[in-house]
Structures are given as structure tokens and as C-alpha cells.
C-alpha positions in Angstrom: 125.0 106.0 57.1 124.3 102.5 56.0 124.6 101.2 59.6 122.0 103.8 60.6 119.6 102.7 57.9 120.1 99.1 58.7 119.6 99.8 62.4 116.4 101.7 61.8 115.1 99.2 59.3 115.8 96.3 61.7 114.0 98.1 64.6 111.0 98.8 62.4 110.9 95.3 61.1 111.0 93.8 64.6 108.4 96.3 65.9 106.1 95.4 63.0 106.5 91.6 63.5 105.8 92.0 67.2 102.7 94.1 66.5 101.2 91.9 63.8 102.0 88.6 65.3 101.6 89.5 69.0 98.9 87.0 69.6 100.8 84.1 68.1 103.9 85.1 70.1 101.7 85.3 73.2 100.4 81.8 72.6 104.0 80.5 72.3 105.2 82.3 75.4 102.2 81.4 77.6 102.5 77.7 76.6 106.2 77.5 77.3 106.4 79.9 80.3 103.4 79.4 82.6 104.4 82.0 85.2 102.3 84.8 83.7 98.8 84.8 82.3 98.3 85.0 78.5 96.9 88.5 78.7 100.0 89.7 80.5 102.2 88.1 77.8 100.1 89.8 75.1 100.4 93.1 76.9 104.2 92.7 77.2 104.6 91.9 73.5 102.3 94.8 72.4 104.0 97.4 74.6 107.4 96.1 73.4 106.2 96.8 69.8 105.1 100.3 70.8 108.4 101.1 72.5 110.3 99.9 69.4 108.4 102.3 67.2 109.2 105.1 69.6 112.8 104.0 69.7 113.0 104.1 65.9 111.5 107.6 65.9 114.1 108.7 68.4 116.9 107.2 66.3 115.7 109.1 63.2 115.7 112.4 65.1 119.1 111.6 66.6 120.7 110.7 63.2 119.1 113.8 61.6 120.4 116.0 64.4 123.9 114.4 64.0 123.8 115.3 60.3 123.7 111.7 59.1 120.3 112.0 57.4 119.2 114.8 55.1 115.8 116.5 55.3 114.1 114.3 52.6 115.4 111.1 54.2 114.1 112.3 57.5 110.7 113.0 56.1 110.5 109.5 54.5 111.5 107.8 57.7 109.0 110.0 59.6 106.2 109.2 57.2 107.0 105.4 57.3 107.3 105.3 61.1 104.2 107.3 61.8 102.1 105.6 59.0 103.0 102.0 59.6 103.5 102.5 63.3 100.1 104.0 64.0 98.3 101.3 61.9 100.1 98.4 63.5 99.8 99.9 67.0 96.1 100.4 66.5 95.8 96.8 65.3 97.7 95.4 68.3 95.7 97.6 70.7 92.5 96.1 69.1 93.8 92.6 69.6 94.8 93.4 73.2 91.4 94.9 73.9 89.5 91.9 72.4 91.6 89.4 74.3 91.0 91.1 77.6 87.3 91.6 77.0 
């Protein structure tokens, strides 16, 4: 169970860092790898963040289905993933829209 918690926490942390610092990561990637435009790099980082949130949600459902998580732990993870994930995803979508604008 500790491995499952660490895995989900790590995925959530990585998704949050990618979502919040997407523009800084995009600056780094576009300055070091000139094969794609900066907007494409920003879109890649933003979509990666979204997929990681969905992956964390799938992991929580899987571990609950396998009986590794109890109902209250499932609800806490669900609340955190949906609460933080939606806010960070909206922020990264706003940054993506403003940079493409």
C-alpha cells in the first residue's frame, strides 16, 4: 500500500509541476531543442500534465478495485486529484491560450 501511495503522490507531484511551470519548461526546451516551435513545446508539456492527472485517477480507481485502498482513502484521493487537477489544468490551459493568442 505504501508503494501505491508513493506512486500516486509522485504522479500528482510531477503533473502539478508540469502544469504550473509549463511555460518555464517550454522556454528551456525551445532554447535547447530548436526542432519545434515554442507553442508546440508548451502544448506538449500541458497535455503531458493532463495525461498524468488522468493516469493518477486511473491508478486510484485500480488500487481501490484491487482492495488496496479503502473507501475513505479513495474519496480523499479523488477530491485531491479533481480539486488540484482541475485548477492546475485550467491554469495551464489559460497559459497555453494566451501564448497562442
